[in-house]
C-alpha angles and dihedrals in degrees: 000000000000122000090207114122114243115198117225121176124199118205135160151154142141119327126216090229127017090224093057142053101233113118120232092226121008091200088065098049107127121228102212096180152286119265135190095215135043090231092058091046091048091052091052092045092050093050092051093044092051092046091056099040091120092060108075092194096053115102133169126201138197111222115201093218093172088067091053093048095045115013091191090069113097 
């Protein structure tokens, strides 16, 4: 297992259309947090997704920011 930090960002909010990924209002997109492991990011994503289950337009995403910063990282 690598000790290298991998940056994962969790964001979310209401989408314009439940079939898409375009947010209704970018100024209201929630930054949930930045995490060093996928497992930590997934736990945060899952908690937010479960907390908003009654809102069909609410979606949360895990962004693998380490891949954007350094595309050679798997």
